[in-house]
All heavy atoms as atom14 arrays in JSON, in Angstrom:
{
  "sequence": "MPISRKLGILVFCGVPAIIGGGIVYALFGHSAVAVTVYETILLLGAGAFVSE",
  "atom14_mask": [
    [1, 1, 1, 1, 1, 1, 1, 1, 0, 0, 0, 0, 0, 0],
    [1, 1, 1, 1, 1, 1, 1, 0, 0, 0, 0, 0, 0, 0],
    [1, 1, 1, 1, 1, 1, 1, 1, 0, 0, 0, 0, 0, 0],
    [1, 1, 1, 1, 1, 1, 0, 0, 0, 0, 0, 0, 0, 0],
    [1, 1, 1, 1, 1, 1, 1, 1, 1, 1, 1, 0, 0, 0],
    [1, 1, 1, 1, 1, 1, 1, 1, 1, 0, 0, 0, 0, 0],
    [1, 1, 1, 1, 1, 1, 1, 1, 0, 0, 0, 0, 0, 0],
    [1, 1, 1, 1, 0, 0, 0, 0, 0, 0, 0, 0, 0, 0],
    [1, 1, 1, 1, 1, 1, 1, 1, 0, 0, 0, 0, 0, 0],
    [1, 1, 1, 1, 1, 1, 1, 1, 0, 0, 0, 0, 0, 0],
    [1, 1, 1, 1, 1, 1, 1, 0, 0, 0, 0, 0, 0, 0],
    [1, 1, 1, 1, 1, 1, 1, 1, 1, 1, 1, 0, 0, 0],
    [1, 1, 1, 1, 1, 1, 0, 0, 0, 0, 0, 0, 0, 0],
    [1, 1, 1, 1, 0, 0, 0, 0, 0, 0, 0, 0, 0, 0],
    [1, 1, 1, 1, 1, 1, 1, 0, 0, 0, 0, 0, 0, 0],
    [1, 1, 1, 1, 1, 1, 1, 0, 0, 0, 0, 0, 0, 0],
    [1, 1, 1, 1, 1, 0, 0, 0, 0, 0, 0, 0, 0, 0],
    [1, 1, 1, 1, 1, 1, 1, 1, 0, 0, 0, 0, 0, 0],
    [1, 1, 1, 1, 1, 1, 1, 1, 0, 0, 0, 0, 0, 0],
    [1, 1, 1, 1, 0, 0, 0, 0, 0, 0, 0, 0, 0, 0],
    [1, 1, 1, 1, 0, 0, 0, 0, 0, 0, 0, 0, 0, 0],
    [1, 1, 1, 1, 0, 0, 0, 0, 0, 0, 0, 0, 0, 0],
    [1, 1, 1, 1, 1, 1, 1, 1, 0, 0, 0, 0, 0, 0],
    [1, 1, 1, 1, 1, 1, 1, 0, 0, 0, 0, 0, 0, 0],
    [1, 1, 1, 1, 1, 1, 1, 1, 1, 1, 1, 1, 0, 0],
    [1, 1, 1, 1, 1, 0, 0, 0, 0, 0, 0, 0, 0, 0],
    [1, 1, 1, 1, 1, 1, 1, 1, 0, 0, 0, 0, 0, 0],
    [1, 1, 1, 1, 1, 1, 1, 1, 1, 1, 1, 0, 0, 0],
    [1, 1, 1, 1, 0, 0, 0, 0, 0, 0, 0, 0, 0, 0],
    [1, 1, 1, 1, 1, 1, 1, 1, 1, 1, 0, 0, 0, 0],
    [1, 1, 1, 1, 1, 1, 0, 0, 0, 0, 0, 0, 0, 0],
    [1, 1, 1, 1, 1, 0, 0, 0, 0, 0, 0, 0, 0, 0],
    [1, 1, 1, 1, 1, 1, 1, 0, 0, 0, 0, 0, 0, 0],
    [1, 1, 1, 1, 1, 0, 0, 0, 0, 0, 0, 0, 0, 0],
    [1, 1, 1, 1, 1, 1, 1, 0, 0, 0, 0, 0, 0, 0],
    [1, 1, 1, 1, 1, 1, 1, 0, 0, 0, 0, 0, 0, 0],
    [1, 1, 1, 1, 1, 1, 1, 0, 0, 0, 0, 0, 0, 0],
    [1, 1, 1, 1, 1, 1, 1, 1, 1, 1, 1, 1, 0, 0],
    [1, 1, 1, 1, 1, 1, 1, 1, 1, 0, 0, 0, 0, 0],
    [1, 1, 1, 1, 1, 1, 1, 0, 0, 0, 0, 0, 0, 0],
    [1, 1, 1, 1, 1, 1, 1, 1, 0, 0, 0, 0, 0, 0],
    [1, 1, 1, 1, 1, 1, 1, 1, 0, 0, 0, 0, 0, 0],
    [1, 1, 1, 1, 1, 1, 1, 1, 0, 0, 0, 0, 0, 0],
    [1, 1, 1, 1, 1, 1, 1, 1, 0, 0, 0, 0, 0, 0],
    [1, 1, 1, 1, 0, 0, 0, 0, 0, 0, 0, 0, 0, 0],
    [1, 1, 1, 1, 1, 0, 0, 0, 0, 0, 0, 0, 0, 0],
    [1, 1, 1, 1, 0, 0, 0, 0, 0, 0, 0, 0, 0, 0],
    [1, 1, 1, 1, 1, 0, 0, 0, 0, 0, 0, 0, 0, 0],
    [1, 1, 1, 1, 1, 1, 1, 1, 1, 1, 1, 0, 0, 0],
    [1, 1, 1, 1, 1, 1, 1, 0, 0, 0, 0, 0, 0, 0],
    [1, 1, 1, 1, 1, 1, 0, 0, 0, 0, 0, 0, 0, 0],
    [1, 1, 1, 1, 1, 1, 1, 1, 1, 0, 0, 0, 0, 0]
  ],
  "atom14_positions": [
    [[3.0, -26.38, 17.51], [2.02, -25.55, 16.83], [2.28, -25.67, 15.33], [3.41, -25.48, 14.88], [2.18, -24.1, 17.31], [1.17, -23.16, 16.75], [1.31, -21.42, 17.27], [1.42, -21.51, 19.01], [0.0, 0.0, 0.0], [0.0, 0.0, 0.0], [0.0, 0.0, 0.0], [0.0, 0.0, 0.0], [0.0, 0.0, 0.0], [0.0, 0.0, 0.0]],
    [[1.26, -25.95, 14.55], [1.45, -26.08, 13.11], [1.82, -24.76, 12.45], [1.48, -23.67, 12.95], [0.11, -26.59, 12.59], [-0.85, -26.48, 13.71], [-0.1, -26.24, 14.97], [0.0, 0.0, 0.0], [0.0, 0.0, 0.0], [0.0, 0.0, 0.0], [0.0, 0.0, 0.0], [0.0, 0.0, 0.0], [0.0, 0.0, 0.0], [0.0, 0.0, 0.0]],
    [[2.52, -24.86, 11.33], [2.99, -23.67, 10.62], [1.83, -22.8, 10.15], [1.93, -21.56, 10.15], [3.92, -24.05, 9.45], [4.6, -22.82, 8.87], [3.17, -24.78, 8.37], [5.63, -22.23, 9.75], [0.0, 0.0, 0.0], [0.0, 0.0, 0.0], [0.0, 0.0, 0.0], [0.0, 0.0, 0.0], [0.0, 0.0, 0.0], [0.0, 0.0, 0.0]],
    [[0.7, -23.41, 9.8], [-0.45, -22.62, 9.35], [-0.99, -21.74, 10.48], [-1.38, -20.59, 10.25], [-1.55, -23.53, 8.82], [-1.98, -24.43, 9.83], [0.0, 0.0, 0.0], [0.0, 0.0, 0.0], [0.0, 0.0, 0.0], [0.0, 0.0, 0.0], [0.0, 0.0, 0.0], [0.0, 0.0, 0.0], [0.0, 0.0, 0.0], [0.0, 0.0, 0.0]],
    [[-0.96, -22.25, 11.69], [-1.42, -21.44, 12.82], [-0.45, -20.31, 13.1], [-0.85, -19.18, 13.4], [-1.59, -22.32, 14.05], [-2.13, -21.54, 15.22], [-2.4, -22.43, 16.4], [-2.67, -21.62, 17.56], [-3.78, -21.69, 18.27], [-4.71, -22.54, 17.93], [-3.95, -20.91, 19.32], [0.0, 0.0, 0.0], [0.0, 0.0, 0.0], [0.0, 0.0, 0.0]],
    [[0.85, -20.58, 13.01], [1.86, -19.53, 13.22], [1.69, -18.42, 12.19], [1.76, -17.23, 12.53], [3.25, -20.12, 13.14], [3.62, -20.97, 14.32], [5.04, -21.47, 14.19], [5.42, -22.32, 15.39], [6.8, -22.78, 15.33], [0.0, 0.0, 0.0], [0.0, 0.0, 0.0], [0.0, 0.0, 0.0], [0.0, 0.0, 0.0], [0.0, 0.0, 0.0]],
    [[1.48, -18.78, 10.93], [1.3, -17.77, 9.89], [0.01, -16.98, 10.12], [-0.02, -15.76, 9.9], [1.27, -18.43, 8.52], [2.6, -18.98, 8.03], [2.42, -19.73, 6.73], [3.63, -17.87, 7.88], [0.0, 0.0, 0.0], [0.0, 0.0, 0.0], [0.0, 0.0, 0.0], [0.0, 0.0, 0.0], [0.0, 0.0, 0.0], [0.0, 0.0, 0.0]],
    [[-1.03, -17.64, 10.58], [-2.28, -16.94, 10.88], [-2.11, -15.93, 12.0], [-2.66, -14.84, 11.95], [0.0, 0.0, 0.0], [0.0, 0.0, 0.0], [0.0, 0.0, 0.0], [0.0, 0.0, 0.0], [0.0, 0.0, 0.0], [0.0, 0.0, 0.0], [0.0, 0.0, 0.0], [0.0, 0.0, 0.0], [0.0, 0.0, 0.0], [0.0, 0.0, 0.0]],
    [[-1.33, -16.29, 13.01], [-1.06, -15.37, 14.12], [-0.28, -14.16, 13.62], [-0.58, -13.02, 13.99], [-0.31, -16.09, 15.25], [-1.23, -17.1, 15.92], [0.23, -15.1, 16.27], [-0.53, -18.04, 16.87], [0.0, 0.0, 0.0], [0.0, 0.0, 0.0], [0.0, 0.0, 0.0], [0.0, 0.0, 0.0], [0.0, 0.0, 0.0], [0.0, 0.0, 0.0]],
    [[0.69, -14.38, 12.75], [1.48, -13.26, 12.23], [0.62, -12.34, 11.36], [0.78, -11.11, 11.4], [2.68, -13.78, 11.46], [3.76, -14.43, 12.32], [4.86, -14.99, 11.45], [4.32, -13.44, 13.32], [0.0, 0.0, 0.0], [0.0, 0.0, 0.0], [0.0, 0.0, 0.0], [0.0, 0.0, 0.0], [0.0, 0.0, 0.0], [0.0, 0.0, 0.0]],
    [[-0.29, -12.91, 10.58], [-1.21, -12.07, 9.78], [-2.12, -11.28, 10.7], [-2.38, -10.09, 10.49], [-2.01, -12.95, 8.8], [-3.15, -12.17, 8.17], [-1.1, -13.51, 7.73], [0.0, 0.0, 0.0], [0.0, 0.0, 0.0], [0.0, 0.0, 0.0], [0.0, 0.0, 0.0], [0.0, 0.0, 0.0], [0.0, 0.0, 0.0], [0.0, 0.0, 0.0]],
    [[-2.62, -11.94, 11.76], [-3.49, -11.28, 12.72], [-2.76, -10.13, 13.41], [-3.36, -9.1, 13.71], [-3.98, -12.29, 13.76], [-4.92, -11.72, 14.78], [-6.22, -11.42, 14.44], [-4.49, -11.47, 16.07], [-7.09, -10.89, 15.38], [-5.35, -10.95, 17.02], [-6.65, -10.66, 16.66], [0.0, 0.0, 0.0], [0.0, 0.0, 0.0], [0.0, 0.0, 0.0]],
    [[-1.46, -10.28, 13.65], [-0.67, -9.21, 14.26], [-0.31, -8.12, 13.25], [0.09, -7.03, 13.64], [0.6, -9.78, 14.87], [0.3, -10.82, 16.3], [0.0, 0.0, 0.0], [0.0, 0.0, 0.0], [0.0, 0.0, 0.0], [0.0, 0.0, 0.0], [0.0, 0.0, 0.0], [0.0, 0.0, 0.0], [0.0, 0.0, 0.0], [0.0, 0.0, 0.0]],
    [[-0.44, -8.41, 11.97], [-0.13, -7.42, 10.94], [-1.14, -6.29, 10.88], [-0.8, -5.15, 10.54], [0.0, 0.0, 0.0], [0.0, 0.0, 0.0], [0.0, 0.0, 0.0], [0.0, 0.0, 0.0], [0.0, 0.0, 0.0], [0.0, 0.0, 0.0], [0.0, 0.0, 0.0], [0.0, 0.0, 0.0], [0.0, 0.0, 0.0], [0.0, 0.0, 0.0]],
    [[-2.38, -6.56, 11.22], [-3.41, -5.53, 11.19], [-3.13, -4.42, 12.19], [-3.15, -3.24, 11.83], [-4.81, -6.16, 11.4], [-5.88, -5.1, 11.53], [-5.14, -7.1, 10.25], [0.0, 0.0, 0.0], [0.0, 0.0, 0.0], [0.0, 0.0, 0.0], [0.0, 0.0, 0.0], [0.0, 0.0, 0.0], [0.0, 0.0, 0.0], [0.0, 0.0, 0.0]],
    [[-2.82, -4.75, 13.46], [-2.47, -3.67, 14.39], [-1.19, -2.93, 13.97], [-1.03, -1.75, 14.26], [-2.26, -4.36, 15.73], [-2.96, -5.65, 15.62], [-2.94, -6.03, 14.18], [0.0, 0.0, 0.0], [0.0, 0.0, 0.0], [0.0, 0.0, 0.0], [0.0, 0.0, 0.0], [0.0, 0.0, 0.0], [0.0, 0.0, 0.0], [0.0, 0.0, 0.0]],
    [[-0.3, -3.63, 13.29], [0.93, -2.98, 12.86], [0.63, -1.9, 11.83], [1.18, -0.79, 11.89], [1.9, -4.01, 12.28], [0.0, 0.0, 0.0], [0.0, 0.0, 0.0], [0.0, 0.0, 0.0], [0.0, 0.0, 0.0], [0.0, 0.0, 0.0], [0.0, 0.0, 0.0], [0.0, 0.0, 0.0], [0.0, 0.0, 0.0], [0.0, 0.0, 0.0]],
    [[-0.25, -2.19, 10.9], [-0.57, -1.22, 9.84], [-1.43, -0.09, 10.39], [-1.09, 1.1, 10.23], [-1.29, -1.92, 8.68], [-0.33, -2.91, 8.02], [-1.81, -0.92, 7.67], [-0.98, -3.85, 7.04], [0.0, 0.0, 0.0], [0.0, 0.0, 0.0], [0.0, 0.0, 0.0], [0.0, 0.0, 0.0], [0.0, 0.0, 0.0], [0.0, 0.0, 0.0]],
    [[-2.52, -0.43, 11.05], [-3.43, 0.61, 11.56], [-2.8, 1.37, 12.72], [-2.84, 2.59, 12.77], [-4.77, -0.03, 11.96], [-5.45, -0.59, 10.73], [-5.66, 0.99, 12.66], [-6.69, -1.38, 11.0], [0.0, 0.0, 0.0], [0.0, 0.0, 0.0], [0.0, 0.0, 0.0], [0.0, 0.0, 0.0], [0.0, 0.0, 0.0], [0.0, 0.0, 0.0]],
    [[-2.21, 0.62, 13.66], [-1.56, 1.26, 14.8], [-0.39, 2.12, 14.4], [-0.13, 3.16, 15.01], [0.0, 0.0, 0.0], [0.0, 0.0, 0.0], [0.0, 0.0, 0.0], [0.0, 0.0, 0.0], [0.0, 0.0, 0.0], [0.0, 0.0, 0.0], [0.0, 0.0, 0.0], [0.0, 0.0, 0.0], [0.0, 0.0, 0.0], [0.0, 0.0, 0.0]],
    [[0.34, 1.68, 13.38], [1.46, 2.5, 12.89], [1.01, 3.85, 12.39], [1.65, 4.87, 12.64], [0.0, 0.0, 0.0], [0.0, 0.0, 0.0], [0.0, 0.0, 0.0], [0.0, 0.0, 0.0], [0.0, 0.0, 0.0], [0.0, 0.0, 0.0], [0.0, 0.0, 0.0], [0.0, 0.0, 0.0], [0.0, 0.0, 0.0], [0.0, 0.0, 0.0]],
    [[-0.12, 3.86, 11.7], [-0.67, 5.13, 11.22], [-1.13, 6.02, 12.36], [-0.94, 7.24, 12.34], [0.0, 0.0, 0.0], [0.0, 0.0, 0.0], [0.0, 0.0, 0.0], [0.0, 0.0, 0.0], [0.0, 0.0, 0.0], [0.0, 0.0, 0.0], [0.0, 0.0, 0.0], [0.0, 0.0, 0.0], [0.0, 0.0, 0.0], [0.0, 0.0, 0.0]],
    [[-1.74, 5.41, 13.37], [-2.21, 6.18, 14.52], [-1.02, 6.75, 15.29], [-1.03, 7.93, 15.68], [-3.09, 5.31, 15.43], [-4.39, 4.96, 14.71], [-3.36, 5.99, 16.76], [-5.23, 3.92, 15.41], [0.0, 0.0, 0.0], [0.0, 0.0, 0.0], [0.0, 0.0, 0.0], [0.0, 0.0, 0.0], [0.0, 0.0, 0.0], [0.0, 0.0, 0.0]],
    [[0.0, 5.93, 15.52], [1.2, 6.41, 16.23], [1.87, 7.52, 15.44], [2.3, 8.53, 16.0], [2.17, 5.24, 16.49], [3.52, 5.74, 16.98], [1.58, 4.28, 17.5], [0.0, 0.0, 0.0], [0.0, 0.0, 0.0], [0.0, 0.0, 0.0], [0.0, 0.0, 0.0], [0.0, 0.0, 0.0], [0.0, 0.0, 0.0], [0.0, 0.0, 0.0]],
    [[1.93, 7.36, 14.13], [2.54, 8.39, 13.27], [1.8, 9.72, 13.4], [2.42, 10.78, 13.49], [2.53, 7.91, 11.82], [3.24, 8.81, 10.86], [4.63, 8.84, 10.81], [2.55, 9.62, 9.98], [5.3, 9.66, 9.92], [3.19, 10.44, 9.09], [4.57, 10.45, 9.05], [5.23, 11.27, 8.16], [0.0, 0.0, 0.0], [0.0, 0.0, 0.0]],
    [[0.49, 9.66, 13.44], [-0.3, 10.9, 13.55], [-0.21, 11.51, 14.95], [-0.12, 12.73, 15.1], [-1.75, 10.61, 13.2], [0.0, 0.0, 0.0], [0.0, 0.0, 0.0], [0.0, 0.0, 0.0], [0.0, 0.0, 0.0], [0.0, 0.0, 0.0], [0.0, 0.0, 0.0], [0.0, 0.0, 0.0], [0.0, 0.0, 0.0], [0.0, 0.0, 0.0]],
    [[-0.22, 10.66, 15.99], [-0.23, 11.19, 17.35], [1.11, 11.78, 17.78], [1.15, 12.71, 18.57], [-0.62, 10.08, 18.34], [-2.07, 9.64, 18.33], [-2.29, 8.49, 19.3], [-2.98, 10.8, 18.67], [0.0, 0.0, 0.0], [0.0, 0.0, 0.0], [0.0, 0.0, 0.0], [0.0, 0.0, 0.0], [0.0, 0.0, 0.0], [0.0, 0.0, 0.0]],
    [[2.2, 11.24, 17.27], [3.51, 11.69, 17.7], [4.15, 12.67, 16.73], [5.37, 12.75, 16.61], [4.44, 10.49, 17.94], [4.12, 9.74, 19.21], [3.26, 8.66, 19.19], [4.65, 10.16, 20.41], [2.95, 7.98, 20.35], [4.35, 9.49, 21.59], [3.49, 8.39, 21.55], [0.0, 0.0, 0.0], [0.0, 0.0, 0.0], [0.0, 0.0, 0.0]],
    [[3.34, 13.44, 16.04], [3.84, 14.53, 15.22], [4.63, 14.06, 14.01], [5.69, 14.61, 13.71], [0.0, 0.0, 0.0], [0.0, 0.0, 0.0], [0.0, 0.0, 0.0], [0.0, 0.0, 0.0], [0.0, 0.0, 0.0], [0.0, 0.0, 0.0], [0.0, 0.0, 0.0], [0.0, 0.0, 0.0], [0.0, 0.0, 0.0], [0.0, 0.0, 0.0]],
    [[4.15, 13.04, 13.32], [4.77, 12.52, 12.1], [6.21, 12.08, 12.35], [7.11, 12.41, 11.6], [4.69, 13.54, 10.97], [3.29, 13.97, 10.68], [2.38, 13.13, 10.08], [2.63, 15.12, 10.93], [1.23, 13.76, 9.96], [1.34, 14.98, 10.48], [0.0, 0.0, 0.0], [0.0, 0.0, 0.0], [0.0, 0.0, 0.0], [0.0, 0.0, 0.0]],
    [[6.38, 11.31, 13.42], [7.69, 10.83, 13.82], [7.88, 9.38, 13.38], [7.17, 8.48, 13.84], [7.86, 10.92, 15.34], [9.05, 10.29, 15.74], [0.0, 0.0, 0.0], [0.0, 0.0, 0.0], [0.0, 0.0, 0.0], [0.0, 0.0, 0.0], [0.0, 0.0, 0.0], [0.0, 0.0, 0.0], [0.0, 0.0, 0.0], [0.0, 0.0, 0.0]],
    [[8.84, 9.16, 12.5], [9.15, 7.8, 12.05], [9.82, 6.99, 13.16], [9.7, 5.76, 13.19], [10.04, 7.86, 10.82], [0.0, 0.0, 0.0], [0.0, 0.0, 0.0], [0.0, 0.0, 0.0], [0.0, 0.0, 0.0], [0.0, 0.0, 0.0], [0.0, 0.0, 0.0], [0.0, 0.0, 0.0], [0.0, 0.0, 0.0], [0.0, 0.0, 0.0]],
    [[10.49, 7.66, 14.07], [11.15, 6.97, 15.19], [10.09, 6.33, 16.1], [10.25, 5.18, 16.53], [12.05, 7.94, 15.98], [12.62, 7.27, 17.2], [13.14, 8.48, 15.09], [0.0, 0.0, 0.0], [0.0, 0.0, 0.0], [0.0, 0.0, 0.0], [0.0, 0.0, 0.0], [0.0, 0.0, 0.0], [0.0, 0.0, 0.0], [0.0, 0.0, 0.0]],
    [[9.03, 7.05, 16.38], [7.96, 6.51, 17.23], [7.32, 5.29, 16.57], [7.02, 4.31, 17.24], [6.91, 7.59, 17.49], [0.0, 0.0, 0.0], [0.0, 0.0, 0.0], [0.0, 0.0, 0.0], [0.0, 0.0, 0.0], [0.0, 0.0, 0.0], [0.0, 0.0, 0.0], [0.0, 0.0, 0.0], [0.0, 0.0, 0.0], [0.0, 0.0, 0.0]],
    [[7.11, 5.35, 15.26], [6.53, 4.22, 14.55], [7.48, 3.03, 14.58], [7.06, 1.89, 14.77], [6.18, 4.6, 13.1], [5.69, 3.4, 12.32], [5.14, 5.7, 13.08], [0.0, 0.0, 0.0], [0.0, 0.0, 0.0], [0.0, 0.0, 0.0], [0.0, 0.0, 0.0], [0.0, 0.0, 0.0], [0.0, 0.0, 0.0], [0.0, 0.0, 0.0]],
    [[8.77, 3.27, 14.44], [9.76, 2.19, 14.49], [9.77, 1.52, 15.85], [9.82, 0.29, 15.94], [11.16, 2.74, 14.15], [11.12, 3.39, 12.89], [12.19, 1.64, 14.13], [0.0, 0.0, 0.0], [0.0, 0.0, 0.0], [0.0, 0.0, 0.0], [0.0, 0.0, 0.0], [0.0, 0.0, 0.0], [0.0, 0.0, 0.0], [0.0, 0.0, 0.0]],
    [[9.69, 2.3, 16.9], [9.64, 1.74, 18.25], [8.36, 0.91, 18.43], [8.4, -0.21, 18.95], [9.72, 2.85, 19.32], [9.43, 2.32, 20.71], [11.08, 3.52, 19.27], [0.0, 0.0, 0.0], [0.0, 0.0, 0.0], [0.0, 0.0, 0.0], [0.0, 0.0, 0.0], [0.0, 0.0, 0.0], [0.0, 0.0, 0.0], [0.0, 0.0, 0.0]],
    [[7.24, 1.43, 17.99], [5.96, 0.73, 18.08], [6.0, -0.6, 17.3], [5.59, -1.64, 17.81], [4.84, 1.63, 17.55], [3.5, 0.95, 17.45], [2.77, 0.67, 18.59], [2.96, 0.59, 16.22], [1.53, 0.06, 18.51], [1.73, -0.02, 16.13], [1.02, -0.29, 17.28], [-0.19, -0.91, 17.19], [0.0, 0.0, 0.0], [0.0, 0.0, 0.0]],
    [[6.52, -0.55, 16.08], [6.6, -1.76, 15.26], [7.55, -2.79, 15.87], [7.3, -3.99, 15.81], [7.06, -1.41, 13.84], [6.15, -0.46, 13.11], [4.85, -1.09, 12.65], [4.81, -2.32, 12.5], [3.89, -0.34, 12.44], [0.0, 0.0, 0.0], [0.0, 0.0, 0.0], [0.0, 0.0, 0.0], [0.0, 0.0, 0.0], [0.0, 0.0, 0.0]],
    [[8.64, -2.33, 16.48], [9.58, -3.24, 17.12], [8.94, -3.95, 18.31], [9.12, -5.16, 18.49], [10.84, -2.48, 17.57], [11.41, -1.82, 16.44], [11.85, -3.4, 18.19], [0.0, 0.0, 0.0], [0.0, 0.0, 0.0], [0.0, 0.0, 0.0], [0.0, 0.0, 0.0], [0.0, 0.0, 0.0], [0.0, 0.0, 0.0], [0.0, 0.0, 0.0]],
    [[8.19, -3.21, 19.09], [7.5, -3.82, 20.23], [6.49, -4.85, 19.75], [6.4, -5.95, 20.3], [6.83, -2.73, 21.09], [7.89, -1.88, 21.78], [5.88, -3.34, 22.11], [7.35, -0.64, 22.45], [0.0, 0.0, 0.0], [0.0, 0.0, 0.0], [0.0, 0.0, 0.0], [0.0, 0.0, 0.0], [0.0, 0.0, 0.0], [0.0, 0.0, 0.0]],
    [[5.74, -4.53, 18.7], [4.8, -5.5, 18.15], [5.51, -6.73, 17.61], [5.05, -7.86, 17.79], [3.97, -4.86, 17.04], [2.82, -3.99, 17.46], [2.12, -3.42, 16.22], [1.82, -4.76, 18.28], [0.0, 0.0, 0.0], [0.0, 0.0, 0.0], [0.0, 0.0, 0.0], [0.0, 0.0, 0.0], [0.0, 0.0, 0.0], [0.0, 0.0, 0.0]],
    [[6.62, -6.53, 16.93], [7.37, -7.65, 16.37], [7.9, -8.57, 17.46], [7.83, -9.8, 17.35], [8.52, -7.12, 15.52], [9.38, -8.17, 14.82], [8.54, -8.97, 13.84], [10.53, -7.5, 14.11], [0.0, 0.0, 0.0], [0.0, 0.0, 0.0], [0.0, 0.0, 0.0], [0.0, 0.0, 0.0], [0.0, 0.0, 0.0], [0.0, 0.0, 0.0]],
    [[8.41, -7.99, 18.53], [8.91, -8.8, 19.64], [7.77, -9.58, 20.31], [7.93, -10.75, 20.67], [9.62, -7.92, 20.67], [10.95, -7.32, 20.21], [11.46, -6.33, 21.25], [11.96, -8.4, 19.94], [0.0, 0.0, 0.0], [0.0, 0.0, 0.0], [0.0, 0.0, 0.0], [0.0, 0.0, 0.0], [0.0, 0.0, 0.0], [0.0, 0.0, 0.0]],
    [[6.64, -8.93, 20.48], [5.49, -9.62, 21.08], [4.97, -10.75, 20.2], [4.69, -11.85, 20.7], [0.0, 0.0, 0.0], [0.0, 0.0, 0.0], [0.0, 0.0, 0.0], [0.0, 0.0, 0.0], [0.0, 0.0, 0.0], [0.0, 0.0, 0.0], [0.0, 0.0, 0.0], [0.0, 0.0, 0.0], [0.0, 0.0, 0.0], [0.0, 0.0, 0.0]],
    [[4.86, -10.51, 18.91], [4.39, -11.56, 18.0], [5.42, -12.69, 17.91], [5.04, -13.87, 17.9], [4.14, -10.97, 16.62], [0.0, 0.0, 0.0], [0.0, 0.0, 0.0], [0.0, 0.0, 0.0], [0.0, 0.0, 0.0], [0.0, 0.0, 0.0], [0.0, 0.0, 0.0], [0.0, 0.0, 0.0], [0.0, 0.0, 0.0], [0.0, 0.0, 0.0]],
    [[6.68, -12.34, 17.9], [7.72, -13.38, 17.86], [7.73, -14.24, 19.1], [7.89, -15.46, 19.02], [0.0, 0.0, 0.0], [0.0, 0.0, 0.0], [0.0, 0.0, 0.0], [0.0, 0.0, 0.0], [0.0, 0.0, 0.0], [0.0, 0.0, 0.0], [0.0, 0.0, 0.0], [0.0, 0.0, 0.0], [0.0, 0.0, 0.0], [0.0, 0.0, 0.0]],
    [[7.51, -13.63, 20.24], [7.46, -14.4, 21.49], [6.24, -15.32, 21.52], [6.32, -16.45, 21.98], [7.43, -13.45, 22.69], [0.0, 0.0, 0.0], [0.0, 0.0, 0.0], [0.0, 0.0, 0.0], [0.0, 0.0, 0.0], [0.0, 0.0, 0.0], [0.0, 0.0, 0.0], [0.0, 0.0, 0.0], [0.0, 0.0, 0.0], [0.0, 0.0, 0.0]],
    [[5.12, -14.83, 20.99], [3.9, -15.64, 20.98], [4.01, -16.8, 20.01], [3.58, -17.91, 20.31], [2.71, -14.75, 20.62], [1.39, -15.43, 20.76], [0.9, -15.75, 22.02], [0.64, -15.77, 19.67], [-0.32, -16.39, 22.17], [-0.57, -16.41, 19.8], [-1.05, -16.72, 21.05], [0.0, 0.0, 0.0], [0.0, 0.0, 0.0], [0.0, 0.0, 0.0]],
    [[4.6, -16.57, 18.85], [4.72, -17.61, 17.82], [5.78, -18.64, 18.21], [5.66, -19.81, 17.87], [5.03, -16.97, 16.46], [5.42, -18.0, 15.43], [3.81, -16.21, 15.97], [0.0, 0.0, 0.0], [0.0, 0.0, 0.0], [0.0, 0.0, 0.0], [0.0, 0.0, 0.0], [0.0, 0.0, 0.0], [0.0, 0.0, 0.0], [0.0, 0.0, 0.0]],
    [[6.81, -18.22, 18.93], [7.9, -19.14, 19.24], [7.5, -20.22, 20.24], [8.2, -21.2, 20.4], [9.1, -18.37, 19.78], [8.82, -17.83, 21.04], [0.0, 0.0, 0.0], [0.0, 0.0, 0.0], [0.0, 0.0, 0.0], [0.0, 0.0, 0.0], [0.0, 0.0, 0.0], [0.0, 0.0, 0.0], [0.0, 0.0, 0.0], [0.0, 0.0, 0.0]],
    [[6.38, -20.05, 20.91], [5.94, -21.05, 21.89], [5.55, -22.34, 21.23], [5.1, -22.48, 20.2], [4.76, -20.52, 22.7], [5.16, -19.41, 23.62], [3.98, -18.89, 24.43], [2.84, -19.33, 24.22], [4.22, -18.05, 25.28], [0.0, 0.0, 0.0], [0.0, 0.0, 0.0], [0.0, 0.0, 0.0], [0.0, 0.0, 0.0], [0.0, 0.0, 0.0]]
  ]
}
């Protein structure tokens, strides 16, 4: 997979990280721990997809 495609996938995954992080923060009572868990799950998923 070319590097440009990998970078595009990571940018595409960045949008849910920003918007979803705000939603998780609001839903879980302004908990930074919940956002950290959510971001970690997204990072692992994006890393697994890009590493192929």
